N, C-alpha and C positions, 0 to 999 in steps of 0.2 A: 425565353431559352429553347431551343425547337426540342429540346427530350421530353418538357414540362406538355410539348401539344402530343405526346404520345398519345396519352389517352382522351383524346375527345374523339370524337365521331361527329361522320362528316355526314349528314343530313342530303337529302334530295328537296330544303324548303329554304325559301331564304324569308333572312331574318334583319330588320334593322341594325344598322339603319341605311334604308337605300338611298344610295345619295341622287337619284333622280327622279326629274318632274317632282311630282308628288308626293314620293318618299323622302323630301329633305323636310315639307310639311310636318309628315307623317309621323317622324323622326323629333322632330322639335316635338310634336305635340305629347311624346310615348315614350321618350325619354328624357327629357326638360322637362317640363309642368306640361302639367293638360287644365288647370285653369289662368295661369300665369303669363301673358307671352310676351317675350320676346321685348325691349326697350330697341334693338337691331340686331336686323335682318339684313345681309351686304349678297349680290351677287353679282356676272356681269355675264351668263349666260342667256338669252334673248329662250322664254319658254320652256326649259332645263329650269330653271333659276325662278322665274317669275311666279309663277304657282307662288312660291315660297314664298315671294315678295308680298304678293295679295293679300296671303292670309293668313302669315303668321305672322305678322306682329301685332302688338299692340297701338286701335286703330287709333286711340287719344293722343296718347305718349310715344311710340314706338316713333323710328326712322326708319326709312326703307336707302340702303345704300345704295346707287345703282355705280360699277363701274364701267366707263363707255370705253369699246375700242373705236367703235366705229360711227358715225353720224349715221348712216343708213337703217344700223342695228337704234340705236335714238327713237327717229322716225317710228321706228316699228312698234319701240317702247311704249312711246306715247300713244301710238294707234292702241294699242294693248290696254293702255288705260283707260281711256274715255270711253272703249265696248262693255268696260266692265265695272264705268261710273253709269253707263247705260243699261246695264241689265241689274245693279245696287238699285236704280232709282226707280228700274222700270215693277221691283221686288217690295219697296217703300221702306228699302235701306238707305239708310245713312251713306252719302255716297262719300266713301274715304276714299278707293280707287289711287287717287292720281293725286293722293294730299301726304306732303311730309315727306316728301322723298329728297335726297343728298346724291348728285348726281356730277361723281368727279370724273376723269382719264387718269388709265394708269400713269402715265405722264405727269400727276397734279401726288400719285401717290409718293413716287417715289423719294 
């Protein structure tokens, strides 16, 4: 109700949830759980959602849902996955960036 907002103060600081780029992952970490990662994260926007998709799901049991809109974007996503796997391997980490993806089109969800 608007009258309930009368006592609020506007500040110059941005606070979560920040819904762009790494802010989505930060919001999951800060507002959902610091230690238990989600078993499902989903997105449809390259770069804005990929940070969350690559970093915010449980690497062993979680699923990454990608809603594909264009074949070109799907190809770019696959390239990002490959680059992330190479980085993980170079750091001696388990290569999980290309694992547990569910890819659907918008039409399949309707």
